LOBABA-815602 format. One record per residue: residue in three letters; x, y, z of N, C-alpha, C, O in turn. Coordinates in pm, whole numbers, plus 50000, padded with zeros to 5 digits. Example, Ala and Ser with C-alpha at 12.3 -4.5 7.8 and 13.67 -1.06 7.14 Angstrom:
2
ala513194943150780512304955050780513204967050780514244966850846 ser512854977550708513674989450714512905000350787513415011450804 
This chain:
262
met824463120338415823263117038455822233121438396822063133438414 ile820833111838281820113121638257819103110438306819313098338299 tyr817933116838357816373112238385815563111538301815593117938196 phe815003106238323813563102338213812253106238319812363104838440 cys811323110038269810273109338386809323108038290809423115738195 val807903095638290807583090138246806503095538294806343095438416 met805303102938190804273108438241803313095538221803433089038117 asn802393091838318801133087338293800153090738226799483099138286 ala799653087238102798593088938000796833095938109796313089438199 pro796513105038075795183107238125794303097938074794483092437965 pro793053095338172792643088738171791633092038013790983102438018 pro791543086437926790243088737800789033094537869788503092237978 ala788773102537777786743109737839785993103837775786353103537657 lys784973098037797784023091537775783103099837695782743110737740 pro782743096137592781363103237549780203106037567779543095937543 ala779323117537609778533120037723777683127637674778223134337586 ala776463130437687775403142037648774073145037736773303136837787 thr774043157237737773283160637828772393175437774772813182237680 val771033179037856770073183837780769433193837886768823189337982 leu769593206637866768583216737886767423221637852767263230437767 leu766353215037933765053215937927764813227637973765193230138088 leu764043239037885763443253637906761963254637918761233246737858 arg761533263837991760273268637969760163280238014761043283738093 asp759283288137988758933302838011758043299638179757243291738230 gly759093315938224758423314438422758173326838389758373332838284 gln757473331938542756923346438563758353355438535758323367138499 asp759773346738562760983358138560761973357138485763103360938517 gly761593350938357762363342538257762413327138258761883319238336 pro763353324538130763653315138122764013305838267764923308538346 glu762893292738280763593280838362763913267238283763483261938180 val764983263638388765543253538357765413245538390765913246438503 phe764823230238373764903216438458766373214938492767353218638428 met766263206238649767453201538681766933191538812766083195838889 val767733173138835767743168538875768893170239035769883177539026 glu768693165239125769753165739237770033149939258769303141439311 arg771273148639202771783134039230771953134239353771943143839430 his772223116839387772043108039488773503112139543774453110939465 gln773733116939677774893119339779775593108739769776823109839776 asn774993096339751776363085939755776773079339606777353068539598 leu776403087139492776953086939362778353089139303778793100639296 ala779093078539260780563086639284780703094339176781883096439150 gly779683101139078780293110638965779263119539006778153114239005 phe779303135439054778843145539122777573140739210776473145939189 gly777713132639292776963132639388776623144939461777473152739504 gly775253146539475774643156539542774673165739452774273176839487 ala775053164139341775093180439255773643178439188772973168339166 cys773393195739159772443194939059772513195138917773093205138875 val772063186738822772473186938686771873186138622770833181438667 phe771833188238512771133189138374771043172238387771793164338444 pro769483169938291769613153238296770663148238158770833154838055 gly771113138238183772283134738114773193118938112772703110038181 gly773983117038064774433107038107775403101937994775183108737894 thr776713089337963777193089537906776873080937752775953072837765 val777353081237641776573073537531777423058937552778603055237548 asp776173053537575776003036537534776243031237385776103038037283 ala776603018437392776833014837299775853010037159775993010537037 ala774903005737245772943006237197773093020037142772893019537020 asp773323030337177772953039537071773893046636921773543054436833 his775073039936947775723035736828774873029236732774513031636616 arg774683020036816773513004136738772063012236665771673009936550 leu771413021736759770563023236747770813038336611770053041236519 ala771983044336644771993057636496771983053936387771693061736297 ala772383037636357772293034236243771023035436154771033036736032 ser770033034836224768483036736180767883050536154766933051436076 his768383061436216768643071136234768913083036168769063094136220 his768963079036004769973088735916769233096735842769823101735746 asp767723100335863767103107835748767043124635777766703133835703 phe767523124735913767433141335940768483152035881768433163835916 gly769563146635779770133153135772771173156535884771863166535862 leu771273153635933772493158836053773003150536048772643139136018 pro774603157536098775943151136066776003135736135775483135236246 ala776433126436097776243110836110776843106436281776423097936359 glu778353119536298778693121836391777973120936564777973114136666 thr777443133036502776233134036628775353125436667775003122736781 leu774973120836557773693113036596773743100436731772603100136778 pro774343093736779774593087436913774803094636987774323089637089 phe775453108837027775343121137128773883121837135773403119937247 arg772873125037011771543128737043770723122537066769663126037119 ile771203106637014770233096637062770593095437264769773094937356 ala772113095237266772083095837387771463106137510771363106537633 ala771203111837423770713129337527768803123837531768073125537628 ile768413117737406766943115537424767043106837582766713111537691 arg767653091037551767203082437633767523087237784766773083437874 glu768783096637817768533100037905767473106437955767053103338067 thr766813117337874766003123437929764923115037966764283115638071 phe764783106937873763873098237913763763088238047762693084538095 glu764903085138089765473077838170765533085938339765183081038447 glu766023097438316766443111238385765023119138423764813121138543 ala764303122538353763533132538349762073127838340761323133238422 gly761563119738267760643111538205759623119338106758393119738109 val760643126138010760273129737849760523124737775761543118137795 leu759933123537647760633112337542759843118837410758703118837364 leu761413125737371761083133437230761113126837127761953126237038 ala760143121737143759893110037015758423112036944757313113536995 arg758793111536827756853113736761756393097136711757043086936688 pro754783101036709754473082636683754433084836541754033095136486 glu755003071736471754883068836328754063076536262753093077936337 gly753873082836159753323089236109753163104236060752833110735961 ser753703106236227753093122936307754493131936285755543128736229 asp754133143036343755003153736325755253159336458756203166136496 arg753813153736547753813158236647754463147036738754573135736693 leu755013150836899755713143537006754743133337018753693132936954 ile755213123437118753673116837198753473122937288754083131837348 ala752143115837304751463125337381751303124537531751543112737555 gly750983131937669751383128237715751113118137808751853112937891 ala749383115437768748433104337815749493091237773749853082337850 arg749763092337675750673080937591752033078037686752533066937707 leu752413088637729753813089137763753683079837897754373069837919 glu752773084337969752743082438091752683070538077753623065038136 ala751603059237997751853045838014753363038638021753583027938077 leu754323046837952755573040737966756503042538077757593037038092 thr755753053238174756983059238242757493045938321758673044238350 asp756763039538342756933021638413758693016038368759633011638434 leu758523018338252760243017738181760953017438195761663008038160 arg761523031738286762163040738281763293030838372764453031838331 gln763173025038446763723014638517764583003738457765542997538504 ala763903003138327764292991338262765272991438133765832982338073 val765263007638114766123016538009767123021638118768153026238070 his767063021738214768073028738367768923013938330770103015738299 asp768402998338329769212989038346769832984538230770892978538250 ser769402985938087769682985138022768882991637843767872990537772 ala770562999637851769923008537709769613003037573769473010337475 asp769482987737569769152980737438767632984537492766932990137407 glu767142982937593765712984637625765072996937565764012995937503 phe765663007937580765043017137506765073019337357764503029537318 ala765623012037268765713010037123764562997637161763882999237060 ala764272992937192763532982437217762102987337232761122983537169 met762152995737319760713005037330760513012637218759353014337179 ile761583018437147761093026137072760373022936955759443029936914 ala760913009036881760432997536793759342991236851758582987936760 arg758972988636939757852983136991756912991336998755892984736976 glu756553005237020755493015537057755703025036897755163036036891 lys756323020936801756373022236672756603043036669755803051436630 leu758123045036734758233057836756759623064336667760733059036667 his759393072236621760783077936581761253091536634760623102136636 leu762733088436685762943099636771763213115636703763473116936583 ala763133125136780762493138136768764443143736804764803149736905 leu765613138236658766263143036677766893154136642768053157636661 asp765903160036584765713173136493765613184636625766313194636611 met765013183936718764563189236829765373197536900765343209536928 leu766363185136930767883187736937768933202436947769763201536857 ile769113214037019769833223336932770933221937011770833219537132 pro772453223936932773253220736977773423231837083772573240737080 tyr774183232637155774503246337289775393241737333775163246037446 ala776793233237353778043235637394778883222537397778353211837366 his779893223137425780753210637397782233211837497783233218937490 trp781813201737581782653205837715783493192437720782813182237711 ile785183190337736785593176637774786233181137877786613192837872 thr786503174137982786813178138143788383178338089788653175137973 pro789503182738199790603187138168791243176738210790483169938280 val792513171038198793233162538173793703161038307794033149938350 val793753172038382794143164938511792623156938630792723152038742 arg791833158138575790523152638627791043135738612791613130238518 pro790563130138757790463113638726789053105338624789053094838560 lys788083114638646786913110038610786713120138461786833131538505 arg786513121038336786803130238218785553119938096785363108038071 tyr784943133838049783733132537988783953139837890784793148537912 asp783363139637755783413147837618781683147337562781123139937481 thr781143159437652779803161437666779723171237561780673178737535 his778523171537496778043174637428776503178537479775683169437486 phe776043194837520775473197537522774043200437429774113203737311 phe772863198837496771723202837451770383209937458769683204637545 val769823219337402768833231237425767563228337380767503222337273 leu766653230837432765353229937383764393233837452764543234637574 thr763273236837395761463238237439761003224737535761023214137473 ala760573223637689760363213437714759063205437654759533216737669 pro758183199737613757603194537567756303201937668756303199737789 asp755383209237613753903212137690753353201537812753443202937935 asp752623188437716752403181837820753143171137867752543161337910 his753973171337865755533161037949755283165238074754873176738090 val755463158138168755303163338334757023158338362756903147738422 pro758513161238345759463160838425759133157238537758053160438587 asp760193148538607760383149838736761383135738741761483126638658 his762073137838867763083129538880762703114538896761583111138934 asp764083102338852763623088138891763723080839013763553068639012 gly764053088439141764203088239233765003074539266764743066139353 gly765763074839197767593064139197768443073739235768663078939345 glu769063075839088770103081739052769903100039142770813105439205 ser768863104439126768583116939139767643113939246767053103339223 val767283119539357766353119139494765673133539460764663129639518 ser765333146239420764423153339356765033163339252766153164239202 ser763853170839236764333179039082763483191239066763133193839181 leu763203195939023763023213539006763353220938894764443222238839 trp761863227238855762053242338760762903254738857762803257538977 ile763803260838740764293271038857765243278338715765863272638625 thr764993295638750765813303038651767103302338661767553299738773 pro767953304238557769753301938606770363312738710771323310038782 arg769623326438711769713336038835769683330838974770423334039067 ala768513320438974768483313539138769153304039157769603301739269 ile769413295039038770443282739105771943284739084772863277339118 leu771983297839011773583301739023773683311439191774523309939280 ala772433321839185772493324639367772773314339473773523316539568 asp772043301739450772113287139520773693287239549774413289339647 ala773813284939453775503276639440776463289439505777133288439608 thr776383298339442776813306939549776633310939694777363319439744 ala775853306139749775243309539898775793295039968775913293440090 gly776103285239869776273273139946774713263039976774753251540021 thr773843267939952772923257139949772553251039854771733242739892 arg772773250439713772893236839620774323237739556774953246939505 arg774573224939578776023218439467775573218739328774703211239282 val776313229539251776333232439136778083231239036778873240639036 glu778343217838960779363218038908779823227338837778863234038798 phe781383234038775781443244638770780883240438582779963247038534 ala781453231438512781053232538348778973237138394778443247538355 thr778413228938456776943233238472776893248738537775763253638541 arg777843255938583777443268138632777603274338515776543279038475 met778833276738419779263279838308778343280438236778043291438189 asn777443266638198776053264838085775233271138130774293273438054 leu775163276238254773983283138284774443299538258773583306638207 gln775503304538285775413318538244775013325438139774513336638150 pro775283316237965774663326137849772813328137887772073336237831 leu772483319737977770663319737962770373333838069769273339438061 leu771503339538174770893355138229770663362638128769803371338139 ala771393360938003771023370737922769413375437821768873385737780 val769223363237818768303361137699766703360037789766583352837888 arg765553368437733764143370637814763183358737825762453356837923 ser763223352837745762673335737712763093330837634764093334237571 val762033315737606762793303937590763213309437457764413309937431 asp762273313937366762563316437225763733323037147764113321937030 glu764483335937339765143341537266766513328537322767433332737252 ala766953319437379767413310537423768093304137294769223304737245 leu766783297137259766673289637162767843296137022768923292136981 asp766983307136986767253318836871769133317536927769973310436872 ala769303324137015770663325537075771853311937089773073313037101 ala771273302837084771803289337081771773284536932772483274436928 arg771223287536794771293284736697772283295436623772943292436523 ala772303303436662773733316736604774453314236693774933325336719 arg775123303336799776143307036870777153294536776776713283836734 arg778803300736758779563290736758779813277136805781023279536810 ile779763268236834779843260536873781783256336902782503249936826 val782073261237008783503264037036783853251937159783353253237271 thr784833238837121785153227037206785723234437313786633242337291 val785193232337449786263235537560786973226437651786383216737699 met788183229037676788543218637738789273224737859790483222437852 pro788923231537967789633242038058791043238738099791363227438137 glu792013250638088793083249438184792783252238302792053261838329 val793303244538388793253242838525794073246138615794283235438673 asn795003258138690795953257638746796083251138882795433241338917 ala797153258738969797403250639092796323260639204796193258839325 asp795863267739147794533279639245793443276639169792663285739139 glu793303268739144791963258739050791123275239001790043280539026 ile792253278638928791273291638781791623284338683792673279138646 ala790003284838627789723275938482790043290338366789583301738367 arg791173282638261791283296738183790273286738069790423274538065 leu789363293037990788563290137928788483297837748788463310137747 pro788443291937631788703301137546787913310937516786753307537492 leu788193324037508787533334737514786053336837354785063344137350 glu786643326337244785833326737164784723317037204783583319937168 ala784903306537271783213297037288782413309037381781253304837385 gly782483322937463781233332137419781163332337580780193339337607 tyr781593329037662781543328737782781463340937901781123340538020 gly781943351837811782103364237883783623371437859783883382937823 ala784413361337891785513361437990786513350437984786223341037910 glu787803350038059788983337638008789253328738101789473316638097 tyr789183340738227789493332938375787893329738465786903337038464 phe788023318938525786543315838622787373308338734788343301238710 pro786663311738909787393304738944786523294038929785363295438893 val787323277238972786283262738989785653259639038784843250939007 arg785783268639189784973264939322784093276339314784213282939211 ile783293279939393782903290639472782953286939624782633276939687 lys783573301339661782893303139816781913307739834781493315239746 pro781083305539957780023307439962780383322240065779463329240106 
């Protein structure tokens, strides 16, 4: 007798985007991170880069942002990255109509009360951009990495990572809802905290902090990102929670532990 085993299809990976905001510090580049609320279902208590899922409103807004010479398929991810950076960090990568400079910090401060409204409805972000006569600075986002959650995980994301220099007069801060604290920190320091067990940092976040250990300034980090060939990473995870990554993705090795043991 022949038995057939019907395997459940893995959950689909939700499109998502995240941003590494960088600034130069005394000990090298620092990255802005937020700590998510402990009670959140996704990455609760973890230190993450600002970001989130791509919304239908991001696709609708993409239709009016086609003048940068950027691949059309990347536009919803870039728009989601900018929307989430405003919502979660209070930084707005947008230029006033007719200007080549980002919105001034003083003007941005008057819009910070709208962060909750944007959180409640992505359509409010598009409405705010139109009302304030702003153009999204999609060209500022430099592709950094592309990760897809392994099929063995119950929640999966298809995440595009972007990197850029934080605007000088925008003051990043956590939203006080989904995120309960925020900090500027060097990649070396946050990875040391993760190893010591004093901060929770998920695998994909840890791995995408690693390339920043090799650079001495934000300019070096951006140059390295521009030169990097983006290779899609979907880790293959075995029963011992060891992940295999493609060598060509540039993380320096092929096998990494998913969990850190302090």
